[in-house]
C-alpha positions as CSV (number, residue, x, y, z in Angstrom):
1,M,-25.2,-35.4,42.0
2,K,-23.8,-38.7,40.8
3,Q,-25.9,-41.8,41.6
4,L,-24.1,-43.5,44.5
5,P,-23.7,-47.3,44.6
6,S,-25.8,-49.3,47.0
7,K,-24.3,-51.0,50.0
8,E,-24.6,-54.4,48.2
9,Q,-22.7,-53.0,45.2
10,V,-19.9,-51.7,47.4
11,L,-19.7,-54.9,49.3
12,D,-19.6,-57.0,46.0
13,W,-16.8,-54.8,44.6
14,I,-14.6,-55.1,47.7
15,R,-15.1,-58.9,47.7
16,D,-14.0,-59.0,44.1
17,N,-11.1,-56.7,44.6
18,P,-9.5,-57.7,48.0
19,S,-6.1,-56.2,47.1
20,K,-7.6,-52.8,46.2
21,S,-10.1,-51.9,48.9
22,S,-9.2,-48.6,50.5
23,K,-11.8,-45.8,50.5
24,R,-9.9,-44.1,47.7
25,D,-10.0,-47.3,45.6
26,V,-13.7,-47.6,46.1
27,A,-14.3,-44.0,45.2
28,R,-12.2,-44.3,42.1
29,A,-14.0,-47.5,41.0
30,F,-17.5,-45.8,41.2
31,G,-16.3,-42.4,40.1
32,I,-17.2,-40.7,43.4
33,K,-15.7,-37.3,43.8
34,G,-16.0,-34.2,46.0
35,S,-18.7,-34.1,48.7
36,D,-20.1,-37.4,47.6
37,R,-17.1,-39.0,49.4
38,I,-18.7,-38.1,52.7
39,E,-21.7,-40.3,51.8
40,L,-19.4,-43.1,50.7
41,K,-17.7,-42.9,54.0
42,R,-21.1,-43.2,55.7
43,I,-21.9,-46.3,53.6
44,L,-18.5,-47.9,54.5
45,K,-19.1,-47.2,58.2
46,Q,-22.6,-48.8,58.0
47,L,-21.1,-51.9,56.4
48,T,-18.5,-52.0,59.1
49,D,-21.0,-51.5,62.0
50,E,-23.2,-54.2,60.6
51,G,-20.3,-56.7,60.6
52,H,-20.1,-57.1,56.8
53,L,-16.6,-55.5,56.6
54,E,-13.6,-55.0,58.8
55,K,-11.3,-52.0,58.6
56,R,-7.6,-52.8,58.7
57,R,-4.7,-50.6,57.8
58,K,-7.0,-48.1,55.9
59,T,-8.5,-50.9,53.8
60,Y,-11.8,-52.8,54.1
61,R,-12.5,-56.5,53.8
62,G,-15.0,-59.0,54.9
63,P,-14.7,-60.4,58.4
64,D,-13.9,-63.8,57.0
65,E,-11.5,-62.5,54.4
66,L,-7.7,-62.9,54.3
67,P,-5.4,-59.9,53.7
68,P,-4.1,-59.6,50.1
69,V,-0.6,-60.6,51.3
70,S,-0.6,-63.6,53.7
71,V,1.6,-66.2,55.2
72,L,0.5,-69.7,54.1
73,L,1.4,-73.3,54.8
74,V,1.8,-75.5,51.8
75,N,-0.4,-78.6,52.1
76,K,0.0,-82.2,50.8
77,P,-0.5,-82.3,47.0
78,T,-3.9,-83.3,45.7
79,P,-4.3,-86.7,43.8
80,D,-3.8,-84.7,40.6
81,G,-0.4,-83.3,41.9
82,D,-1.7,-79.8,42.5
83,L,-0.5,-77.8,45.5
84,T,-2.9,-76.2,48.0
85,A,-2.3,-74.0,51.0
86,S,-3.9,-72.9,54.2
87,P,-3.4,-69.7,56.2
88,M,-0.9,-69.9,59.1
89,E,-3.2,-67.7,61.2
90,W,-7.0,-67.9,61.0
91,D,-9.1,-66.3,63.7
92,S,-12.7,-66.7,62.5
93,D,-15.1,-69.3,63.8
94,S,-15.9,-70.3,60.2
95,P,-13.7,-72.9,58.3
96,A,-10.5,-71.5,56.9
97,P,-10.7,-70.7,53.1
98,Q,-9.4,-73.1,50.5
99,I,-6.4,-71.8,48.6
100,T,-4.9,-73.1,45.4
101,Y,-1.3,-72.4,44.5
102,V,-0.5,-71.0,41.0
103,S,3.1,-71.4,40.0
104,S,5.2,-69.6,37.5
105,K,8.4,-70.7,35.7
106,R,10.5,-68.5,38.0
107,D,9.1,-69.9,41.3
108,V,11.1,-72.3,43.4
109,A,9.8,-75.8,43.8
110,L,7.6,-76.1,46.9
111,K,6.6,-79.1,49.0
112,E,4.4,-80.0,51.8
113,G,5.3,-78.1,55.0
114,D,6.9,-75.1,53.3
115,R,5.8,-71.7,54.6
116,I,5.4,-69.0,52.0
117,L,4.6,-65.3,51.7
118,A,2.0,-65.1,48.9
119,R,-0.2,-62.5,47.2
120,L,-3.8,-63.6,47.1
121,S,-6.5,-63.0,44.4
122,P,-10.0,-64.5,43.9
123,S,-9.9,-68.0,42.3
124,A,-11.9,-68.8,39.2
125,D,-12.1,-72.4,40.4
126,P,-15.4,-72.8,42.5
127,D,-13.6,-75.3,44.8
128,F,-11.2,-72.6,46.0
129,K,-11.8,-69.1,47.4
130,Y,-8.3,-67.8,46.6
131,Q,-5.4,-68.4,44.3
132,A,-1.9,-67.8,45.7
133,H,1.0,-66.3,43.8
134,L,4.4,-66.8,45.5
135,I,6.3,-63.7,46.7
136,R,9.0,-65.8,48.5
137,R,9.5,-69.0,50.4
138,I,10.1,-68.1,54.1
139,G,10.6,-71.6,55.6
140,T,11.0,-75.2,54.4
141,G,9.5,-78.4,55.6
142,P,10.8,-79.3,59.0
143,R,14.4,-80.4,59.3
144,H,14.0,-80.8,63.0
145,I,10.8,-82.3,64.3
146,L,9.5,-82.5,67.9
147,G,7.2,-85.3,68.7
148,I,6.2,-88.3,70.8
149,Y,8.1,-91.5,70.0
150,R,5.8,-94.6,69.7
151,V,6.9,-98.2,69.5
152,G,4.6,-100.4,67.4
153,S,4.5,-103.8,65.8
154,E,6.1,-102.5,62.7
155,G,8.8,-100.5,64.4
156,G,9.1,-96.9,65.6
157,R,7.0,-94.0,64.7
158,L,7.2,-90.3,65.5
159,V,3.9,-88.5,66.2
160,P,4.7,-84.7,65.7
161,I,3.6,-82.3,68.4
162,D,2.9,-79.7,65.8
163,K,-0.9,-79.6,65.4
164,K,-0.5,-78.6,61.7
165,A,1.5,-81.7,60.9
166,S,-0.6,-84.0,58.6
167,R,1.3,-87.3,59.0
168,E,3.5,-89.3,61.2
169,F,7.1,-90.3,60.5
170,I,8.9,-93.6,60.4
171,V,11.9,-94.1,62.7
172,P,14.0,-96.9,61.0
173,G,15.8,-99.5,63.0
174,G,19.0,-98.1,64.5
175,E,17.8,-94.5,64.3
176,A,15.8,-94.4,67.6
177,N,18.8,-93.4,69.7
178,G,17.5,-95.4,72.7
179,A,14.2,-93.6,72.9
180,K,11.4,-95.1,74.9
181,D,7.8,-95.3,74.1
182,G,5.9,-92.1,75.0
183,E,9.1,-90.0,75.3
184,L,9.2,-86.5,73.8
185,V,12.1,-86.5,71.2
186,E,13.7,-84.2,68.7
187,A,14.3,-85.8,65.3
188,T,15.9,-84.8,62.0
189,N,14.4,-85.6,58.6
190,I,16.5,-88.1,56.7
191,S,14.0,-88.7,53.8
192,R,15.2,-88.1,50.3
193,S,13.5,-85.3,48.6
194,S,12.0,-87.7,46.0
195,S,10.7,-90.2,48.5
196,V,7.0,-91.1,48.7
197,G,4.9,-92.3,51.6
198,L,5.8,-91.5,55.2
199,G,8.9,-89.6,55.8
200,R,11.9,-91.1,57.7
201,V,13.5,-89.5,60.7
202,R,16.5,-90.0,63.0
203,I,16.1,-89.2,66.7
204,V,18.8,-86.8,67.7
205,E,17.8,-86.0,71.2
206,R,15.7,-87.6,73.9
207,L,13.8,-84.9,75.9
208,G,12.0,-87.3,78.2
209,D,8.6,-86.8,79.6
210,P,6.5,-84.5,77.3
211,M,4.9,-83.1,80.5
212,A,8.3,-82.1,81.9
213,P,8.9,-78.4,82.5
214,K,11.8,-78.2,80.0
215,S,9.5,-79.4,77.2
216,V,7.1,-76.4,77.6
217,S,8.8,-73.8,75.4
218,L,10.0,-76.4,72.9
219,I,6.5,-77.4,72.2
220,A,5.5,-73.7,71.5
221,I,8.5,-73.2,69.3
222,V,7.6,-76.1,67.1
223,E,3.9,-75.4,67.1
224,H,4.4,-71.9,65.8
225,G,7.2,-72.7,63.4
226,I,9.8,-70.6,65.1
227,P,13.3,-71.5,63.8
228,D,15.5,-72.5,66.7
229,H,18.5,-74.0,64.9
230,F,20.9,-71.9,62.9
231,P,22.2,-73.4,59.6
232,D,26.0,-74.2,59.6
233,E,26.7,-71.5,57.1
234,V,25.1,-68.8,59.3
235,I,27.0,-69.9,62.3
236,A,30.2,-69.9,60.3
237,E,29.6,-66.4,59.0
238,A,28.9,-65.1,62.5
239,E,32.0,-66.7,64.0
240,K,34.2,-65.1,61.3
241,A,33.1,-61.6,62.4
242,K,35.8,-59.4,63.9
243,P,35.8,-56.4,66.3
244,V,35.5,-53.0,64.6
245,A,38.3,-50.4,64.5
246,L,37.5,-46.8,65.3
247,G,38.4,-45.5,61.8
248,E,36.1,-42.6,60.8
249,R,33.6,-43.3,63.6
250,R,33.0,-40.7,66.2
251,D,34.8,-41.6,69.5
252,L,32.3,-41.6,72.3
253,R,34.3,-43.8,74.7
254,D,34.6,-41.0,77.2
255,L,30.8,-40.8,77.7
256,P,29.3,-42.8,80.5
257,L,27.0,-44.8,78.2
258,F,25.8,-47.6,80.4
259,T,23.1,-50.2,79.8
260,I,20.1,-50.8,82.0
261,D,18.3,-54.1,81.4
262,P,16.4,-56.8,83.3
263,S,18.7,-58.8,85.6
264,D,18.3,-61.9,83.4
265,A,18.8,-60.0,80.1
266,R,20.3,-62.1,77.3
267,D,21.6,-59.2,75.2
268,H,22.4,-55.5,75.6
269,D,21.7,-53.5,72.5
270,D,21.0,-50.0,74.0
271,A,23.0,-47.7,76.2
272,I,22.1,-44.2,77.5
273,C,23.5,-41.3,79.4
274,A,22.7,-37.6,80.0
275,V,24.8,-34.5,80.8
276,P,23.7,-31.0,81.6
277,D,23.7,-28.8,78.5
278,D,26.4,-26.1,78.8
279,D,24.6,-24.0,76.2
280,P,23.5,-20.8,78.1
281,K,20.4,-20.6,75.9
282,N,19.3,-23.9,77.3
283,D,19.4,-23.3,81.0
284,G,18.3,-26.4,82.9
285,G,18.3,-28.5,79.8
286,F,20.2,-31.8,79.1
287,I,22.0,-33.5,76.3
288,V,20.8,-37.1,76.2
289,W,22.8,-39.7,74.3
290,V,21.2,-43.0,73.1
291,A,23.6,-45.5,71.6
292,I,22.5,-48.6,69.8
293,A,24.6,-51.6,68.8
294,D,25.7,-51.3,65.1
295,V,24.3,-54.6,63.9
296,A,24.2,-53.3,60.3
297,H,28.0,-53.4,60.1
298,Y,27.9,-57.2,60.6
299,V,24.5,-58.2,59.1
300,R,24.8,-56.9,55.5
301,P,22.1,-57.0,52.8
302,G,22.1,-60.4,51.2
303,N,24.6,-62.2,53.4
304,E,23.8,-65.5,55.2
305,L,23.2,-63.7,58.4
306,D,20.8,-61.3,56.8
307,R,18.7,-64.0,55.1
308,E,18.4,-65.9,58.3
309,A,17.6,-62.8,60.4
310,K,14.9,-61.8,57.9
311,K,13.4,-65.3,58.0
312,R,13.2,-65.1,61.8
313,G,12.0,-61.5,61.9
314,N,12.7,-61.1,65.6
315,S,13.9,-63.0,68.6
316,S,11.4,-64.9,70.7
317,Y,11.8,-65.0,74.5
318,F,10.6,-67.7,76.9
319,P,11.1,-68.2,80.6
320,D,13.8,-70.8,80.1
321,R,15.3,-70.0,76.7
322,V,15.5,-67.6,73.8
323,A,15.2,-68.3,70.1
324,P,17.4,-65.4,68.9
325,M,17.4,-63.6,65.6
326,L,21.2,-63.6,65.4
327,P,23.7,-66.3,66.5
328,D,25.3,-65.9,69.9
329,A,28.6,-64.8,68.4
330,L,26.9,-61.6,67.5
331,S,23.9,-61.2,69.8
332,G,25.8,-62.3,72.9
333,D,29.2,-60.9,72.0
334,L,30.2,-58.5,69.2
335,C,26.8,-56.7,69.0
336,S,26.2,-56.7,72.7
337,L,27.3,-53.6,74.6
338,H,29.2,-55.3,77.3
339,E,30.9,-53.2,79.9
340,G,34.6,-52.4,79.5
341,V,35.0,-53.3,75.8
342,D,34.8,-51.2,72.7
343,R,31.7,-51.7,70.7
344,P,30.5,-50.0,67.4
345,C,27.2,-48.2,67.7
346,V,24.8,-45.8,66.0
347,A,24.2,-43.0,68.5
348,V,21.8,-40.1,68.6
349,R,22.6,-36.8,70.5
350,I,19.3,-35.2,71.7
351,A,19.0,-31.8,73.2
352,L,16.1,-31.4,75.7
353,N,15.1,-28.2,77.4
354,S,14.0,-28.0,81.0
355,A,10.4,-28.7,80.0
356,G,11.5,-31.9,78.2
357,K,10.9,-30.5,74.7
358,K,13.3,-31.8,72.1
359,L,15.2,-28.9,70.6
360,S,17.4,-30.8,68.2
361,H,19.0,-34.1,67.5
362,E,21.8,-35.6,65.3
363,F,23.0,-39.1,64.5
364,H,26.5,-40.5,64.5
365,R,28.2,-43.7,63.6
366,A,30.4,-44.1,66.6
367,M,32.5,-46.2,69.0
368,M,31.5,-46.5,72.7
369,R,32.7,-48.4,75.8
370,S,30.1,-49.0,78.5
371,P,31.4,-48.5,82.1
372,A,28.7,-50.8,83.5
373,S,25.8,-53.1,82.8
374,L,23.1,-52.3,85.3
375,S,19.9,-54.0,86.2
376,Y,16.7,-52.0,86.6
377,E,16.9,-52.7,90.3
378,Q,20.5,-51.4,90.6
379,A,19.7,-48.2,88.6
380,Q,16.6,-47.5,90.7
381,A,18.4,-48.2,94.0
382,A,21.2,-45.8,93.0
383,A,18.7,-43.1,92.0
384,D,17.2,-43.5,95.5
385,G,20.6,-43.1,97.1
386,T,21.6,-46.7,97.7
387,Y,24.7,-47.7,95.9
388,D,26.8,-50.9,95.3
389,E,30.3,-51.2,94.1
390,M,29.1,-51.0,90.4
391,T,26.9,-48.0,90.8
392,E,28.9,-45.9,93.3
393,P,31.4,-44.7,90.6
394,L,28.4,-43.7,88.4
395,A,26.6,-41.7,91.1
396,K,26.8,-38.5,89.1
397,P,25.9,-40.0,85.7
398,I,22.9,-41.8,87.2
399,A,21.7,-38.7,88.9
400,D,22.0,-36.7,85.7
401,L,20.1,-39.3,83.7
402,F,17.2,-39.3,86.2
403,A,17.2,-35.5,86.2
404,A,16.9,-35.5,82.4
405,Y,14.1,-38.0,82.7
406,A,12.3,-35.7,85.1
407,C,12.3,-33.1,82.4
408,A,11.2,-35.6,79.8
409,V,8.2,-36.6,81.9
410,K,6.8,-33.1,81.7
411,A,6.7,-33.3,77.9
412,R,5.3,-36.8,78.1
413,N,2.5,-35.7,80.3
414,E,1.6,-33.0,77.9
415,R,1.7,-35.4,75.0
416,Q,-0.6,-37.8,76.8
417,P,0.4,-41.2,75.3
418,L,-1.9,-44.1,76.3
419,N,-1.1,-44.8,80.0
420,L,-2.0,-48.4,80.5
421,D,-1.1,-50.0,83.8
422,L,-1.0,-53.8,83.4
423,P,0.9,-56.1,85.7
424,E,3.4,-58.3,84.0
425,R,3.6,-61.9,85.1
426,K,6.9,-63.4,86.0
427,I,7.3,-67.2,86.0
428,I,9.9,-68.2,88.6
429,L,11.6,-71.5,87.6
430,S,13.8,-73.9,89.5
431,E,17.1,-75.0,88.0
432,Q,15.2,-78.1,86.7
433,G,12.7,-75.9,85.0
434,E,9.8,-76.5,87.4
435,V,7.5,-73.6,88.3
436,L,8.3,-72.4,91.8
437,S,5.9,-69.4,91.9
438,V,4.1,-66.9,89.8
439,A,4.8,-63.3,90.7
440,F,4.2,-59.9,89.1
441,R,7.2,-57.9,88.0
442,D,8.1,-54.7,89.9
443,R,7.9,-51.6,87.7
444,F,10.3,-48.8,88.6
445,D,11.0,-45.3,87.3
446,A,14.1,-46.9,85.8
447,H,11.9,-48.9,83.5
448,K,9.9,-45.8,82.5
449,L,13.1,-43.8,82.0
450,V,14.6,-46.3,79.5
451,E,11.2,-46.6,77.7
452,E,10.9,-42.8,77.4
453,F,14.3,-42.2,75.9
454,M,14.0,-45.2,73.5
455,V,10.7,-43.7,72.3
456,T,12.4,-40.4,71.8
457,A,15.3,-42.0,69.9
458,N,12.8,-43.8,67.7
459,V,11.0,-40.6,66.9
460,C,14.4,-39.0,66.0
461,A,15.1,-41.8,63.5
462,A,11.8,-41.4,61.8
463,E,12.1,-37.6,61.6
464,T,15.7,-37.7,60.3
465,L,14.9,-40.2,57.5
466,E,11.8,-38.3,56.5
467,A,13.8,-35.0,56.3
468,K,16.5,-36.8,54.2
469,K,13.7,-38.3,52.0
470,Q,15.0,-41.8,52.8
471,R,12.5,-44.7,52.6
472,L,12.0,-46.7,55.8
473,L,9.7,-48.9,57.8
474,Y,7.4,-47.1,60.2
475,R,5.9,-48.6,63.3
476,V,2.2,-48.0,62.7
477,H,-0.6,-48.1,65.2
478,E,-4.0,-47.1,64.0
479,E,-6.9,-45.8,66.0
480,P,-9.5,-48.4,67.5
481,S,-12.5,-49.4,65.4
482,P,-15.9,-48.0,66.4
483,E,-17.1,-51.6,67.3
484,K,-14.3,-52.1,69.8
485,L,-14.9,-48.7,71.3
486,D,-18.6,-49.5,71.7
487,S,-17.6,-52.7,73.6
488,L,-15.2,-50.6,75.8
489,R,-18.1,-48.2,76.6
490,E,-20.3,-51.1,77.7
491,T,-17.6,-52.4,80.0
492,A,-17.0,-48.9,81.4
493,Q,-20.7,-48.4,82.1
494,A,-20.9,-51.8,83.9
495,A,-18.2,-50.4,86.2
496,G,-20.0,-47.1,86.7
497,L,-17.6,-45.2,84.4
498,T,-18.1,-43.4,81.1
499,L,-16.3,-42.9,77.8
500,A,-18.1,-40.2,76.0
501,K,-19.3,-40.6,72.4
502,G,-19.6,-38.1,69.6
503,Q,-16.0,-36.9,69.7
504,V,-12.7,-37.6,67.8
505,L,-11.1,-40.2,70.1
506,K,-7.8,-39.2,71.6
507,T,-5.5,-41.0,74.0
508,L,-6.4,-38.2,76.5
509,H,-10.0,-39.5,76.6
510,L,-8.8,-43.1,77.3
511,N,-6.4,-41.9,80.0
512,K,-9.3,-40.1,81.8
513,L,-11.1,-43.4,81.9
514,L,-8.0,-45.3,83.1
515,D,-7.5,-42.6,85.8
516,A,-11.1,-42.9,87.0
517,A,-10.7,-46.7,87.3
518,A,-7.3,-46.5,89.1
519,G,-7.3,-47.8,92.6
520,T,-10.7,-49.5,92.2
521,E,-11.5,-53.2,91.9
522,D,-12.3,-52.6,88.2
523,S,-8.9,-51.2,87.4
524,E,-7.3,-54.3,85.8
525,V,-10.4,-55.1,83.8
526,I,-10.6,-51.6,82.4
527,N,-6.9,-51.6,81.5
528,M,-7.3,-55.0,79.8
529,T,-10.4,-53.9,77.9
530,V,-8.7,-50.7,76.7
531,L,-5.8,-52.8,75.6
532,R,-8.1,-55.2,73.7
533,S,-9.8,-52.3,72.0
534,M,-6.6,-51.3,70.4
535,T,-5.7,-52.3,66.9
536,Q,-2.5,-54.4,66.4
537,A,0.6,-52.4,65.6
538,Y,2.5,-53.3,62.4
539,Y,5.3,-52.3,60.1
540,A,4.8,-50.5,56.8
541,P,6.6,-48.1,54.5
542,E,3.6,-45.7,54.7
543,N,3.1,-43.5,57.7
544,F,-0.3,-43.6,59.4
545,G,1.1,-42.5,62.8
546,H,1.1,-44.2,66.2
547,F,-2.2,-43.8,68.1
548,G,-1.1,-45.4,71.4
549,L,2.0,-43.2,71.7
550,N,0.2,-40.2,70.3
551,L,3.0,-39.6,67.8
552,K,2.8,-38.4,64.2
553,R,5.7,-40.5,63.1
554,Y,7.5,-43.4,64.7
555,A,10.1,-46.0,63.7
556,H,11.8,-48.8,65.6
557,F,15.5,-48.1,65.8
558,T,16.6,-49.2,69.3
559,S,16.7,-53.1,69.2
560,P,18.5,-54.3,66.0
561,I,19.8,-57.4,67.8
562,R,16.3,-58.7,68.2
563,R,14.1,-57.0,65.6
564,Y,14.7,-57.0,61.8
565,S,12.6,-53.8,61.6
566,D,15.3,-51.9,63.5
567,L,18.0,-53.3,61.3
568,I,16.2,-51.9,58.3
569,V,16.0,-48.5,60.0
570,H,19.7,-48.6,60.8
571,R,20.5,-49.4,57.1
572,A,18.3,-46.5,56.1
573,L,20.3,-44.2,58.4
574,V,23.5,-45.5,56.9
575,S,22.3,-44.7,53.4
576,A,20.8,-41.3,54.4
577,H,24.1,-40.2,56.0
578,G,26.5,-41.8,53.5
579,W,28.3,-43.7,56.2
580,G,29.2,-46.7,54.1
581,D,28.2,-49.4,51.6
582,D,26.1,-51.4,54.2
583,G,22.9,-49.3,53.9
584,L,19.6,-50.1,52.2
585,T,20.0,-51.6,48.7
586,P,17.5,-50.9,45.8
587,E,16.2,-54.5,46.4
588,D,15.6,-53.7,50.1
589,I,13.7,-50.5,49.2
590,E,11.6,-52.3,46.6
591,A,10.7,-55.0,49.1
592,L,9.8,-52.8,52.0
593,A,6.1,-53.4,51.9
594,D,6.5,-57.2,51.7
595,T,9.2,-57.1,54.4
596,G,6.9,-55.1,56.7
597,D,4.1,-57.6,56.1
598,W,6.4,-60.5,56.9
599,I,8.0,-59.2,60.1
600,S,4.5,-58.1,61.3
601,Q,3.6,-61.8,61.0
602,T,6.7,-63.1,62.7
603,E,6.1,-60.6,65.6
604,R,2.6,-62.0,66.0
605,R,4.0,-65.5,65.8
606,S,6.4,-64.9,68.6
607,M,3.8,-63.2,70.8
608,L,1.5,-66.2,70.5
609,A,4.3,-68.7,71.2
610,E,5.4,-66.7,74.2
611,R,1.8,-66.5,75.5
612,D,1.2,-70.2,74.9
613,T,4.4,-71.0,76.9
614,T,3.2,-68.8,79.8
615,D,-0.2,-70.5,79.7
616,R,1.4,-73.9,79.8
617,Y,3.6,-73.0,82.7
618,L,0.6,-71.6,84.6
619,A,-1.4,-74.7,83.9
620,A,1.4,-76.9,85.2
621,Y,1.7,-74.7,88.3
622,L,-2.0,-75.0,89.0
623,S,-2.4,-78.7,88.0
624,E,-1.8,-79.8,91.7
625,R,-4.6,-77.5,92.8
626,V,-7.5,-79.0,90.8
627,G,-10.7,-78.7,92.9
628,N,-9.5,-75.6,94.7
629,E,-11.6,-72.4,94.6
630,F,-10.2,-69.1,93.3
631,S,-11.3,-65.5,93.1
632,G,-11.1,-63.7,89.8
633,R,-13.0,-61.5,87.3
634,V,-14.8,-62.2,84.1
635,S,-12.2,-61.2,81.4
636,G,-13.9,-62.3,78.2
637,I,-17.3,-63.4,76.8
638,A,-17.8,-65.6,73.7
639,R,-20.6,-67.5,72.0
640,F,-19.3,-70.8,73.6
641,G,-18.6,-69.5,77.1
642,L,-16.7,-67.1,79.2
643,F,-13.2,-66.5,80.6
644,V,-12.2,-65.7,84.1
645,K,-8.8,-64.2,85.0
646,L,-7.6,-65.5,88.4
647,D,-6.5,-62.9,90.8
648,E,-3.6,-64.9,92.3
649,T,-1.8,-65.8,89.1
650,G,-3.4,-63.8,86.3
651,A,-4.1,-67.0,84.5
652,D,-7.2,-67.2,82.3
653,G,-9.6,-70.2,82.5
654,M,-12.6,-71.1,80.4
655,I,-16.1,-71.8,81.5
656,P,-18.2,-73.6,78.9
657,L,-21.6,-72.0,78.2
658,S,-23.3,-75.3,78.6
659,S,-22.2,-75.6,82.2
660,L,-24.1,-72.5,83.3
661,G,-27.3,-74.3,84.5
662,R,-30.3,-75.4,82.5
663,E,-31.4,-72.1,81.0
664,Y,-30.4,-70.8,77.6
665,W,-27.9,-68.0,77.5
666,V,-28.1,-65.3,74.9
667,Y,-24.7,-63.9,73.7
668,S,-24.6,-60.2,72.7
669,R,-21.5,-59.2,70.8
670,E,-22.5,-55.5,71.0
671,S,-22.6,-55.4,74.9
672,N,-20.1,-58.3,75.3
673,S,-22.4,-60.1,77.7
674,L,-24.5,-63.2,78.3
675,T,-28.2,-63.0,79.4
676,G,-30.2,-65.9,80.8
677,D,-33.5,-66.4,78.9
678,K,-35.4,-67.4,82.1
679,S,-33.7,-65.6,84.9
680,G,-32.8,-62.5,82.9
681,R,-29.5,-62.6,84.7
682,V,-26.6,-60.8,82.9
683,I,-22.9,-61.8,83.0
684,S,-20.6,-59.2,81.6
685,V,-16.9,-58.5,81.4
686,G,-15.5,-57.1,84.7
687,M,-17.8,-58.9,87.1
688,P,-16.1,-60.4,90.2
689,A,-16.3,-64.2,90.2
690,T,-15.6,-67.2,92.3
691,V,-14.6,-70.4,90.4
692,R,-13.5,-73.9,91.1
693,L,-10.6,-75.3,89.0
694,A,-12.0,-78.3,87.2
695,E,-9.1,-79.2,85.0
696,A,-5.6,-78.0,84.2
697,A,-3.9,-79.3,81.0
698,P,-0.2,-78.4,80.9
699,I,0.3,-79.9,77.4
700,T,-2.1,-77.4,75.9
701,G,-2.0,-74.7,78.6
702,G,-5.8,-74.9,79.1
703,L,-7.7,-74.3,82.3
704,L,-11.3,-75.5,82.7
705,L,-13.3,-73.7,85.4
706,E,-16.6,-74.2,87.1
707,L,-18.5,-70.9,87.9
708,L,-19.6,-70.9,91.5
709,E,-20.5,-67.2,92.0
710,V,-20.5,-64.1,89.7
711,G,-21.4,-60.5,90.6
712,G,-21.9,-61.5,94.2
713,K,-24.6,-64.1,93.4
714,P,-24.2,-67.9,93.4
715,M,-24.8,-69.9,90.3
716,P,-27.2,-72.8,90.2
717,T,-25.7,-76.3,89.8
718,S,-27.1,-79.1,87.6
719,D,-26.1,-82.4,86.1
720,R,-26.2,-80.8,82.7
721,G,-23.5,-78.4,83.8
722,R,-21.3,-81.3,85.1
723,K,-21.6,-83.3,82.0
724,S,-20.7,-80.4,79.8
725,F,-17.1,-80.3,80.9
726,S,-16.1,-83.1,78.5
727,K,-17.2,-80.8,75.6
728,G,-15.5,-77.9,77.3
729,R,-12.2,-79.7,77.2
730,K,-12.2,-79.8,73.5
731,L,-12.9,-76.0,73.3
732,V,-10.2,-74.9,75.7
733,K,-7.3,-75.3,73.2
734,S,-9.1,-74.3,70.0
735,R,-11.0,-71.3,71.3
736,R,-9.0,-69.6,74.1
737,K,-6.7,-67.6,71.9
738,K,-9.4,-66.2,69.7
739,S,-11.4,-64.5,72.4
740,R,-8.5,-63.0,74.3
741,R,-7.3,-60.8,71.5
């Protein structure tokens, strides 16, 4: 038997080889073969359990390590003229690592504020942990800057809202556009590229009070670096696009392919219908058609639209606006499946039997004409027998579609995808953008129907491309880590529920836990904890399956208007079927891994921006109720305090640890709890709580709470607790995102 390496040797090797750190790489490095791999797996699990490593995407790295391919922000040059960079996302409590940029002759010239996708390797310079090698630049320094205008003795200044901005800007005389001191403004950079010192900007729009409702989403857009202005050349290319002729496409205009979307939908990229199968061998079965806008026809590899769409990665949606992936000439017109007009599409014909099992499928590049654009409410009302003038002519197609869904539900129940039940908040705004109310969205069978058939279409895309040996981007969702499952078990036990150990985890086991919690006061906390135990899904050219959906292969195909991943899959289908010259190029295929990494990052960026916007709106809504008491549940525990989710709005507020009386509280990461050293009192996730709203900060979205009662028992008050809120305010913004993941 070969001498196995020690845990220290394995850990040292992974730290020295961050780009090659899968179990296979470690085994190869130490010459481990055969049954010895089982022992290596045990060593890696021990290192993971002990917190020395984290397992992500089948690779291992230290908890404070960056992935080998990361998105970085280029910093101000050093006095020696060298460029450094910092990670765009850093979730550890420890300081972000120092990164030096290593250029090559082929690299583009970079400057402060540029965002780059880079490959990282250990740095030989002791002052830096990593050295970065450019893959590509994905964003330049800001052309449009959002900030607060200030009038000083030496003229105007712009103080950027973006917390990553390292300097202010000068507003020269005559460039203030009438802005007043303290106003939120949007400015454009007018500095020459060779200028030194502070940059110079021109104010192009006055947005008024930075605390005003319409400023909320703008601040999130700028903070997270989401592009919200299309370059002129991109707009021009979109506006040159023309409607598509039928040509060699399959004519599906006689099918009742209608869209079902939210009533406030900004685009319509998918349509569905179902007809009873006339094949006598498939008695009780259906033919389901899913048609998706043919974005690939317009957004071709390498054109201006493609470059901009790839840079954005996806659309970002906010309560009052959208930052789209494509200009409105496409997303709102030629690529949107509006009723009564011909639209090019890529459609999949799916044969389902009476038990919902998929018998066959085939793809077509086609032409469709939607008879109606329905809302979820309209579709559900029609299915329940209540029609309006739009749905009455579609009574039979709607009934057939819901009958096909009834079959599909049987197969879904047998498959047992993760069945989370989480209420979705809906911010109701006035015409002026003020928050009128916070409600929870209704969820109908119509929602589930659309989701189920979109999932089926996505599976069909992955299966077809695999069968045709065509490269693609998969949507990957790996199983939860052992540490997160242990935390979930602790939460379940606190609620009197169980999640058994010693078995290969399946979604079936999690669904049993969710079913046991359904209808109880712990239901939402259990659902949230199960969600938080999941790994984050991502895009990759390698298939590791989709744990949450319990599928062996899965690819995003159904939303190419708003996701670049889906556009890649459409191009792969074009290439696989030989439909035209607008499929995947060799360059696309070579860059699939980097593209997957990048659009996984942009997806995360949009999620954070959308969440921050919701938090700010909730903070604005609650700001007039400071001092009021609210009921809620403990939703998170951290070293610095705890979070409580309010029952009424679903908002999360923070309670600083130092405000919990005079005793010392011991934080346990394993049990996700706090224990008082004197009283022995335990506070854990899921406990009911009564809190007082101490502060609401709309500019950051932070809520500061005072804990009055938890687990049915009152909390002691003290001067120390009162004084601690000033410290808590500083923590609200910087900590709240990390502990709610």
